[in-house]
N, CA, C and O atoms as a GROMACS GRO file, in nm:
protein
  332
    1UNK      N    1  -2.726  -0.630   0.695
    1UNK     CA    2  -2.656  -0.572   0.583
    1UNK      C    3  -2.505  -0.582   0.609
    1UNK      O    4  -2.458  -0.553   0.718
    2UNK      N    5  -2.432  -0.624   0.505
    2UNK     CA    6  -2.287  -0.638   0.517
    2UNK      C    7  -2.220  -0.501   0.522
    2UNK      O    8  -2.253  -0.412   0.445
    3UNK      N    9  -2.125  -0.487   0.614
    3UNK     CA   10  -2.049  -0.362   0.623
    3UNK      C   11  -1.952  -0.352   0.507
    3UNK      O   12  -1.893  -0.452   0.465
    4UNK      N   13  -1.935  -0.230   0.457
    4UNK     CA   14  -1.839  -0.204   0.351
    4UNK      C   15  -1.730  -0.114   0.409
    4UNK      O   16  -1.759  -0.007   0.461
    5UNK      N   17  -1.606  -0.159   0.399
    5UNK     CA   18  -1.492  -0.081   0.448
    5UNK      C   19  -1.407  -0.040   0.329
    5UNK      O   20  -1.356  -0.125   0.256
    6UNK      N   21  -1.393   0.091   0.310
    6UNK     CA   22  -1.314   0.140   0.197
    6UNK      C   23  -1.199   0.227   0.246
    6UNK      O   24  -1.201   0.280   0.357
    7UNK      N   25  -1.099   0.239   0.161
    7UNK     CA   26  -0.983   0.322   0.190
    7UNK      C   27  -0.942   0.392   0.062
    7UNK      O   28  -0.935   0.329  -0.043
    8UNK      N   29  -0.914   0.521   0.071
    8UNK     CA   30  -0.866   0.598  -0.044
    8UNK      C   31  -0.735   0.665  -0.004
    8UNK      O   32  -0.726   0.732   0.099
    9UNK      N   33  -0.632   0.646  -0.088
    9UNK     CA   34  -0.500   0.703  -0.058
    9UNK      C   35  -0.452   0.785  -0.176
    9UNK      O   36  -0.451   0.736  -0.290
   10UNK      N   37  -0.412   0.910  -0.151
   10UNK     CA   38  -0.343   0.991  -0.251
   10UNK      C   39  -0.195   0.976  -0.220
   10UNK      O   40  -0.148   1.017  -0.114
   11UNK      N   41  -0.123   0.917  -0.312
   11UNK     CA   42   0.015   0.878  -0.287
   11UNK      C   43   0.111   0.987  -0.245
   11UNK      O   44   0.199   0.962  -0.163
   12UNK      N   45   0.099   1.107  -0.298
   12UNK     CA   46   0.192   1.214  -0.262
   12UNK      C   47   0.324   1.207  -0.336
   12UNK      O   48   0.422   1.266  -0.293
   13UNK      N   49   0.327   1.136  -0.446
   13UNK     CA   50   0.451   1.125  -0.523
   13UNK      C   51   0.540   1.013  -0.472
   13UNK      O   52   0.504   0.941  -0.379
   14UNK      N   53   0.655   0.999  -0.534
   14UNK     CA   54   0.742   0.887  -0.505
   14UNK      C   55   0.797   0.892  -0.362
   14UNK      O   56   0.836   0.788  -0.307
   15UNK      N   57   0.802   1.008  -0.302
   15UNK     CA   58   0.848   1.018  -0.163
   15UNK      C   59   0.736   0.992  -0.063
   15UNK      O   60   0.762   0.983   0.057
   16UNK      N   61   0.614   0.978  -0.110
   16UNK     CA   62   0.500   0.963  -0.021
   16UNK      C   63   0.478   0.820   0.025
   16UNK      O   64   0.379   0.758  -0.014
   17UNK      N   65   0.568   0.767   0.105
   17UNK     CA   66   0.552   0.629   0.152
   17UNK      C   67   0.476   0.621   0.285
   17UNK      O   68   0.454   0.512   0.337
   18UNK      N   69   0.437   0.736   0.339
   18UNK     CA   70   0.368   0.738   0.468
   18UNK      C   71   0.242   0.650   0.470
   18UNK      O   72   0.223   0.576   0.566
   19UNK      N   73   0.156   0.656   0.367
   19UNK     CA   74   0.038   0.568   0.370
   19UNK      C   75   0.076   0.420   0.380
   19UNK      O   76   0.010   0.344   0.450
   20UNK      N   77   0.181   0.381   0.311
   20UNK     CA   78   0.226   0.242   0.319
   20UNK      C   79   0.274   0.204   0.458
   20UNK      O   80   0.249   0.093   0.505
   21UNK      N   81   0.342   0.296   0.522
   21UNK     CA   82   0.390   0.271   0.658
   21UNK      C   83   0.273   0.257   0.754
   21UNK      O   84   0.272   0.168   0.840
   22UNK      N   85   0.173   0.345   0.740
   22UNK     CA   86   0.054   0.338   0.826
   22UNK      C   87  -0.018   0.205   0.806
   22UNK      O   88  -0.057   0.140   0.903
   23UNK      N   89  -0.036   0.165   0.679
   23UNK     CA   90  -0.104   0.038   0.651
   23UNK      C   91  -0.024  -0.081   0.700
   23UNK      O   92  -0.080  -0.180   0.746
   24UNK      N   93   0.108  -0.073   0.690
   24UNK     CA   94   0.195  -0.180   0.740
   24UNK      C   95   0.174  -0.198   0.890
   24UNK      O   96   0.161  -0.311   0.938
   25UNK      N   97   0.171  -0.089   0.963
   25UNK     CA   98   0.151  -0.096   1.109
   25UNK      C   99   0.012  -0.146   1.144
   25UNK      O  100  -0.006  -0.220   1.240
   26UNK      N  101  -0.088  -0.106   1.064
   26UNK     CA  102  -0.224  -0.153   1.086
   26UNK      C  103  -0.233  -0.304   1.066
   26UNK      O  104  -0.295  -0.375   1.145
   27UNK      N  105  -0.169  -0.354   0.959
   27UNK     CA  106  -0.168  -0.498   0.933
   27UNK      C  107  -0.100  -0.574   1.048
   27UNK      O  108  -0.149  -0.678   1.090
   28UNK      N  109   0.010  -0.521   1.098
   28UNK     CA  110   0.082  -0.587   1.208
   28UNK      C  111  -0.003  -0.588   1.335
   28UNK      O  112  -0.010  -0.689   1.405
   29UNK      N  113  -0.067  -0.475   1.364
   29UNK     CA  114  -0.147  -0.465   1.486
   29UNK      C  115  -0.268  -0.558   1.482
   29UNK      O  116  -0.300  -0.624   1.581
   30UNK      N  117  -0.335  -0.562   1.366
   30UNK     CA  118  -0.456  -0.645   1.353
   30UNK      C  119  -0.425  -0.790   1.315
   30UNK      O  120  -0.514  -0.875   1.318
   31UNK      N  121  -0.298  -0.818   1.279
   31UNK     CA  122  -0.258  -0.952   1.236
   31UNK      C  123  -0.341  -1.000   1.117
   31UNK      O  124  -0.375  -1.118   1.107
   32UNK      N  125  -0.373  -0.906   1.027
   32UNK     CA  126  -0.449  -0.937   0.906
   32UNK      C  127  -0.392  -0.857   0.790
   32UNK      O  128  -0.336  -0.750   0.810
   33UNK      N  129  -0.407  -0.911   0.668
   33UNK     CA  130  -0.368  -0.838   0.549
   33UNK      C  131  -0.474  -0.734   0.516
   33UNK      O  132  -0.589  -0.745   0.558
   34UNK      N  133  -0.434  -0.632   0.439
   34UNK     CA  134  -0.527  -0.526   0.401
   34UNK      C  135  -0.651  -0.583   0.333
   34UNK      O  136  -0.761  -0.534   0.357
   35UNK      N  137  -0.635  -0.685   0.250
   35UNK     CA  138  -0.748  -0.744   0.179
   35UNK      C  139  -0.847  -0.811   0.273
   35UNK      O  140  -0.963  -0.830   0.238
   36UNK      N  141  -0.802  -0.848   0.393
   36UNK     CA  142  -0.891  -0.908   0.492
   36UNK      C  143  -0.962  -0.802   0.575
   36UNK      O  144  -1.062  -0.831   0.640
   37UNK      N  145  -0.911  -0.679   0.574
   37UNK     CA  146  -0.967  -0.570   0.653
   37UNK      C  147  -1.065  -0.487   0.570
   37UNK      O  148  -1.171  -0.447   0.620
   38UNK      N  149  -1.029  -0.461   0.444
   38UNK     CA  150  -1.105  -0.368   0.360
   38UNK      C  151  -1.185  -0.439   0.252
   38UNK      O  152  -1.146  -0.545   0.202
   39UNK      N  153  -1.298  -0.378   0.216
   39UNK     CA  154  -1.378  -0.425   0.104
   39UNK      C  155  -1.321  -0.372  -0.026
   39UNK      O  156  -1.314  -0.443  -0.126
   40UNK      N  157  -1.279  -0.244  -0.024
   40UNK     CA  158  -1.223  -0.181  -0.144
   40UNK      C  159  -1.113  -0.085  -0.104
   40UNK      O  160  -1.117  -0.026   0.004
   41UNK      N  161  -1.015  -0.071  -0.192
   41UNK     CA  162  -0.904   0.020  -0.168
   41UNK      C  163  -0.874   0.093  -0.298
   41UNK      O  164  -0.855   0.031  -0.402
   42UNK      N  165  -0.870   0.226  -0.291
   42UNK     CA  166  -0.846   0.307  -0.411
   42UNK      C  167  -0.727   0.398  -0.383
   42UNK      O  168  -0.725   0.470  -0.284
   43UNK      N  169  -0.628   0.393  -0.472
   43UNK     CA  170  -0.508   0.474  -0.453
   43UNK      C  171  -0.473   0.551  -0.578
   43UNK      O  172  -0.518   0.518  -0.688
   44UNK      N  173  -0.392   0.655  -0.562
   44UNK     CA  174  -0.340   0.733  -0.674
   44UNK      C  175  -0.188   0.740  -0.662
   44UNK      O  176  -0.132   0.713  -0.555
   45UNK      N  177  -0.121   0.776  -0.770
   45UNK     CA  178   0.025   0.792  -0.771
   45UNK      C  179   0.094   0.667  -0.720
   45UNK      O  180   0.066   0.557  -0.766
   46UNK      N  181   0.186   0.684  -0.621
   46UNK     CA  182   0.256   0.566  -0.570
   46UNK      C  183   0.162   0.476  -0.492
   46UNK      O  184   0.191   0.358  -0.472
   47UNK      N  185   0.049   0.532  -0.448
   47UNK     CA  186  -0.054   0.448  -0.386
   47UNK      C  187  -0.104   0.342  -0.482
   47UNK      O  188  -0.129   0.228  -0.442
   48UNK      N  189  -0.118   0.379  -0.609
   48UNK     CA  190  -0.162   0.280  -0.708
   48UNK      C  191  -0.053   0.177  -0.734
   48UNK      O  192  -0.084   0.060  -0.761
   49UNK      N  193   0.073   0.217  -0.726
   49UNK     CA  194   0.183   0.121  -0.740
   49UNK      C  195   0.174   0.019  -0.627
   49UNK      O  196   0.188  -0.101  -0.650
   50UNK      N  197   0.152   0.067  -0.505
   50UNK     CA  198   0.137  -0.023  -0.391
   50UNK      C  199   0.023  -0.120  -0.414
   50UNK      O  200   0.037  -0.240  -0.392
   51UNK      N  201  -0.091  -0.066  -0.458
   51UNK     CA  202  -0.209  -0.149  -0.476
   51UNK      C  203  -0.185  -0.256  -0.581
   51UNK      O  204  -0.221  -0.372  -0.559
   52UNK      N  205  -0.126  -0.221  -0.693
   52UNK     CA  206  -0.100  -0.318  -0.799
   52UNK      C  207  -0.003  -0.425  -0.754
   52UNK      O  208  -0.018  -0.542  -0.789
   53UNK      N  209   0.098  -0.387  -0.677
   53UNK     CA  210   0.198  -0.483  -0.634
   53UNK      C  211   0.144  -0.584  -0.534
   53UNK      O  212   0.195  -0.695  -0.525
   54UNK      N  213   0.042  -0.548  -0.460
   54UNK     CA  214  -0.007  -0.638  -0.356
   54UNK      C  215  -0.126  -0.722  -0.399
   54UNK      O  216  -0.175  -0.804  -0.321
   55UNK      N  217  -0.175  -0.702  -0.522
   55UNK     CA  218  -0.292  -0.776  -0.565
   55UNK      C  219  -0.257  -0.888  -0.662
   55UNK      O  220  -0.176  -0.870  -0.753
   56UNK      N  221  -0.319  -1.001  -0.642
   56UNK     CA  222  -0.312  -1.109  -0.739
   56UNK      C  223  -0.428  -1.092  -0.836
   56UNK      O  224  -0.509  -1.000  -0.820
   57UNK      N  225  -0.438  -1.178  -0.934
   57UNK     CA  226  -0.550  -1.172  -1.028
   57UNK      C  227  -0.683  -1.192  -0.957
   57UNK      O  228  -0.784  -1.138  -1.000
   58UNK      N  229  -0.684  -1.269  -0.849
   58UNK     CA  230  -0.808  -1.294  -0.777
   58UNK      C  231  -0.840  -1.183  -0.677
   58UNK      O  232  -0.941  -1.190  -0.607
   59UNK      N  233  -0.754  -1.082  -0.669
   59UNK     CA  234  -0.781  -0.967  -0.583
   59UNK      C  235  -0.737  -0.982  -0.439
   59UNK      O  236  -0.772  -0.898  -0.356
   60UNK      N  237  -0.661  -1.085  -0.407
   60UNK     CA  238  -0.616  -1.105  -0.269
   60UNK      C  239  -0.473  -1.056  -0.252
   60UNK      O  240  -0.389  -1.075  -0.340
   61UNK      N  241  -0.447  -0.995  -0.138
   61UNK     CA  242  -0.312  -0.945  -0.111
   61UNK      C  243  -0.216  -1.062  -0.095
   61UNK      O  244  -0.250  -1.162  -0.032
   62UNK      N  245  -0.098  -1.048  -0.151
   62UNK     CA  246   0.003  -1.152  -0.133
   62UNK      C  247   0.140  -1.096  -0.100
   62UNK      O  248   0.234  -1.172  -0.078
   63UNK      N  249   0.154  -0.965  -0.098
   63UNK     CA  250   0.283  -0.904  -0.067
   63UNK      C  251   0.263  -0.810   0.052
   63UNK      O  252   0.164  -0.738   0.059
   64UNK      N  253   0.356  -0.812   0.144
   64UNK     CA  254   0.341  -0.731   0.265
   64UNK      C  255   0.372  -0.584   0.237
   64UNK      O  256   0.442  -0.551   0.141
   65UNK      N  257   0.319  -0.499   0.320
   65UNK     CA  258   0.345  -0.355   0.307
   65UNK      C  259   0.494  -0.326   0.329
   65UNK      O  260   0.547  -0.232   0.270
   66UNK      N  261   0.560  -0.405   0.411
   66UNK     CA  262   0.704  -0.385   0.433
   66UNK      C  263   0.779  -0.398   0.302
   66UNK      O  264   0.863  -0.314   0.270
   67UNK      N  265   0.750  -0.504   0.226
   67UNK     CA  266   0.818  -0.524   0.098
   67UNK      C  267   0.785  -0.413  -0.001
   67UNK      O  268   0.873  -0.369  -0.075
   68UNK      N  269   0.662  -0.368  -0.002
   68UNK     CA  270   0.622  -0.260  -0.092
   68UNK      C  271   0.696  -0.132  -0.057
   68UNK      O  272   0.747  -0.063  -0.146
   69UNK      N  273   0.704  -0.099   0.072
   69UNK     CA  274   0.775   0.022   0.115
   69UNK      C  275   0.922   0.015   0.077
   69UNK      O  276   0.981   0.115   0.036
   70UNK      N  277   0.983  -0.102   0.090
   70UNK     CA  278   1.124  -0.118   0.050
   70UNK      C  279   1.139  -0.098  -0.100
   70UNK      O  280   1.236  -0.035  -0.144
   71UNK      N  281   1.045  -0.150  -0.180
   71UNK     CA  282   1.050  -0.132  -0.325
   71UNK      C  283   1.034   0.014  -0.362
   71UNK      O  284   1.106   0.065  -0.448
   72UNK      N  285   0.939   0.083  -0.298
   72UNK     CA  286   0.918   0.225  -0.326
   72UNK      C  287   1.042   0.307  -0.290
   72UNK      O  288   1.078   0.400  -0.362
   73UNK      N  289   1.107   0.271  -0.180
   73UNK     CA  290   1.229   0.341  -0.140
   73UNK      C  291   1.339   0.320  -0.244
   73UNK      O  292   1.413   0.412  -0.276
   74UNK      N  293   1.350   0.198  -0.296
   74UNK     CA  294   1.448   0.168  -0.401
   74UNK      C  295   1.421   0.250  -0.526
   74UNK      O  296   1.512   0.308  -0.585
   75UNK      N  297   1.293   0.256  -0.566
   75UNK     CA  298   1.254   0.335  -0.684
   75UNK      C  299   1.285   0.482  -0.661
   75UNK      O  300   1.338   0.550  -0.749
   76UNK      N  301   1.252   0.532  -0.542
   76UNK     CA  302   1.275   0.674  -0.510
   76UNK      C  303   1.423   0.708  -0.517
   76UNK      O  304   1.461   0.813  -0.569
   77UNK      N  305   1.507   0.619  -0.465
   77UNK     CA  306   1.651   0.644  -0.467
   77UNK      C  307   1.707   0.647  -0.609
   77UNK      O  308   1.804   0.718  -0.637
   78UNK      N  309   1.645   0.572  -0.700
   78UNK     CA  310   1.689   0.572  -0.839
   78UNK      C  311   1.643   0.698  -0.912
   78UNK      O  312   1.713   0.749  -1.000
   79UNK      N  313   1.525   0.748  -0.876
   79UNK     CA  314   1.466   0.862  -0.946
   79UNK      C  315   1.507   0.997  -0.890
   79UNK      O  316   1.520   1.094  -0.964
   80UNK      N  317   1.526   1.002  -0.758
   80UNK     CA  318   1.552   1.130  -0.690
   80UNK      C  319   1.689   1.124  -0.624
   80UNK      O  320   1.715   1.034  -0.544
   81UNK      N  321   1.774   1.217  -0.656
   81UNK     CA  322   1.907   1.222  -0.593
   81UNK      C  323   1.896   1.303  -0.464
   81UNK      O  324   1.867   1.423  -0.467
   82UNK      N  325   1.919   1.237  -0.351
   82UNK     CA  326   1.915   1.305  -0.222
   82UNK      C  327   2.050   1.370  -0.195
   82UNK      O  328   2.155   1.312  -0.221
   83UNK      N  329   2.045   1.491  -0.143
   83UNK     CA  330   2.170   1.562  -0.113
   83UNK      C  331   2.184   1.584   0.035
   83UNK      O  332   2.282   1.642   0.080
   0.00000   0.00000   0.00000
């Protein structure tokens, strides 16, 4: 029987980039993209933004977690004024 590997992430809002950082480190350590590690990935909030940005129409990852985290940080800086 084929193993099924799933991941579920609750984004935590626009400041919640921690899941992306964890996945970025996992990809670097395993030298594989998330799509090569997991069978399914389900996210909410900014997690869903990450998921949409990294998927092509065929469902394969094509953007690194580093780039996604940088994009989320850019979005956060535009939406939230840090003091």
